[in-house]
C-alpha positions in Angstrom: 0.8 10.6 27.6 0.2 8.3 30.6 3.2 6.7 32.3 2.7 3.3 34.0 5.3 0.9 35.5 5.2 -2.8 36.3 7.9 -4.3 38.5 8.6 -8.0 38.3 11.2 -10.8 38.2 13.1 -11.5 35.0 11.8 -14.9 34.2 8.0 -14.2 34.3 8.4 -10.6 32.9 10.1 -11.8 29.8 8.2 -15.0 29.2 4.6 -13.8 30.1 4.0 -10.3 31.5 5.6 -8.2 28.7 4.0 -10.4 25.9 0.6 -10.2 27.6 0.8 -6.4 27.8 1.5 -5.8 24.1 -2.2 -5.8 23.0 -3.1 -3.3 25.8 -0.2 -1.0 24.7 -1.6 -1.1 21.1 -5.1 -0.5 22.4 -4.1 2.5 24.4 -1.4 4.3 22.2 -1.0 7.2 24.8 0.0 4.6 27.5 3.8 4.6 28.0 4.9 1.4 29.7 8.0 0.9 31.8 8.9 -2.6 32.7 11.2 -2.6 35.8 12.8 -6.1 35.7 14.4 -7.1 39.0 14.9 -10.4 40.7 15.5 -8.8 44.1 12.8 -9.8 46.7 11.5 -6.4 47.8 9.5 -5.6 44.7 6.5 -4.5 46.8 8.5 -1.6 48.0 8.3 -0.1 44.5 4.5 0.1 44.9 4.9 1.8 48.4 7.4 4.3 47.0 5.2 5.1 44.0 7.9 3.9 41.5 5.5 1.4 40.0 1.7 0.9 39.8 1.9 -2.9 39.6 4.3 -5.4 41.1 4.7 -9.2 40.6 5.2 -10.5 44.1 4.6 -13.6 46.3 1.0 -13.6 47.5 2.2 -13.5 51.2 3.8 -10.1 50.5 0.5 -8.5 49.4 -0.4 -5.9 52.1 -3.9 -5.4 53.3 -4.2 -2.0 51.6 -3.4 -3.5 48.2 -5.5 -5.3 45.7 -4.1 -8.4 44.0 -4.7 -11.3 41.6 -3.0 -14.6 41.8 -1.3 -15.5 38.5 -0.9 -18.8 36.8 2.1 -20.5 38.6 5.5 -20.4 37.0 6.7 -24.0 36.4 10.4 -24.6 37.2 12.4 -27.7 36.1 15.7 -29.0 37.4 18.3 -28.6 34.7 22.0 -29.3 34.1 24.5 -29.3 31.2 23.8 -31.8 28.5 27.5 -32.9 28.9 26.2 -34.9 31.9 23.8 -36.9 29.9 25.3 -40.3 31.0 25.1 -39.4 34.7 22.3 -40.3 37.1 20.2 -37.7 39.0 21.3 -39.1 42.3 25.0 -38.9 41.4 24.7 -35.3 40.1 22.8 -34.1 43.2 25.3 -35.8 45.6 28.5 -34.5 43.9 27.7 -31.2 42.1 27.0 -27.7 43.3 23.7 -25.9 43.0 23.6 -22.7 41.1 21.0 -20.2 42.4 20.2 -16.5 42.0 21.4 -15.3 45.4 21.8 -16.6 49.0 18.2 -15.9 49.8 16.9 -18.0 46.9 15.5 -21.2 48.3 13.7 -22.5 45.3 16.2 -25.2 44.4 16.3 -26.3 48.0 12.5 -26.4 48.0 12.5 -28.5 44.9 15.0 -31.0 46.4 12.9 -31.2 49.6 9.7 -31.8 47.6 11.3 -34.8 45.8 13.2 -36.2 48.8 16.6 -35.2 47.4 17.7 -32.5 49.8 19.4 -34.8 52.3 21.6 -36.3 49.6 22.6 -32.9 48.0 25.6 -30.7 48.6 24.4 -27.4 50.1 27.2 -25.2 48.9 26.1 -23.1 46.0 27.3 -20.8 43.2 25.2 -17.6 42.6 24.4 -15.5 39.5 21.8 -12.8 39.9 20.9 -12.7 36.1 19.0 -15.6 34.6 21.1 -15.5 31.4 24.3 -15.7 33.5 22.9 -18.5 35.6 22.0 -20.4 32.4 25.5 -19.8 31.0 27.0 -21.4 34.2 24.6 -24.4 33.9 25.6 -24.9 30.2 29.3 -24.8 31.2 28.8 -27.7 33.7 29.5 -25.7 36.8 26.4 -27.1 38.6 22.7 -27.7 38.4 19.6 -25.7 39.3 16.1 -24.5 38.5 15.0 -22.5 35.5 11.4 -21.9 34.3 10.1 -24.2 31.7 9.8 -21.3 29.2 13.3 -20.0 29.8 15.0 -23.4 29.6 13.1 -24.6 26.5 15.5 -23.1 23.8 18.5 -24.4 25.8 17.0 -27.9 25.9 16.1 -27.7 22.3 19.6 -26.8 21.3 20.9 -29.7 23.5 22.9 -27.3 25.7 20.8 -28.2 28.8 18.9 -31.3 29.8 16.1 -31.7 32.3 16.9 -33.8 35.4 14.1 -35.6 37.1 11.9 -35.5 33.9 8.2 -34.7 34.5 8.8 -33.3 38.1 8.1 -29.6 38.3 8.2 -27.0 41.0 5.4 -24.4 40.9 6.1 -20.9 42.0 3.0 -18.9 42.7 3.1 -15.1 42.2 0.5 -12.4 42.4 -0.1 -9.1 40.5 -0.5 -6.4 43.2 -1.6 -2.8 43.0 -3.0 -0.1 45.2 -6.8 0.1 45.3 -8.3 2.8 43.1 -12.0 3.9 43.5 -12.5 4.3 39.7 -9.6 2.8 37.8 -9.1 4.0 34.2 -9.8 1.7 31.3 -6.2 0.9 30.5 -5.6 0.0 34.2 -8.5 -2.5 34.2 -7.3 -3.8 30.8 -3.9 -4.6 32.2 -5.4 -6.4 35.3 -7.6 -8.4 33.0 -4.8 -9.3 30.5 -2.0 -10.3 33.0 -2.5 -13.9 34.0 
């Protein structure tokens, strides 16, 4: 049996990485996968400590001694409770709190800056370090924030959440990183090829 770990953030791991790995797991039945799902920023440390063989990290965190592959960007949309359907984007941004993952999370701020909304927004925020909990707070009308298109889709379909600023997305670029191997095994190369 071969043990292999991939560390990555919850949104991309559940929506893309794990589903993409399923065929490789079938192809190599002796390969035992462990998916280490964490939204904390220091995921490259799991590579350094040997806790994982792959990590999903921002491209700027890829060290010189690592190999990497830039993945298809995650698309984020600005969402809020469907209870706010009759309110304008400007009014929501000016009067409601942002809900983010943790104090180091700058993605909603980056989105607001990208679309010239930052100066009009409140900058005090609620935090929830689990995507499901963050979504629950959004549905309850405690604020607005960013979710990936894939993760928000069922909530929007059930009319629990709605997309603010329709058609305007924020792209978050991530890389698959690993330590260089002179002759990587077939399952290793298959995972690199499969994860996009």
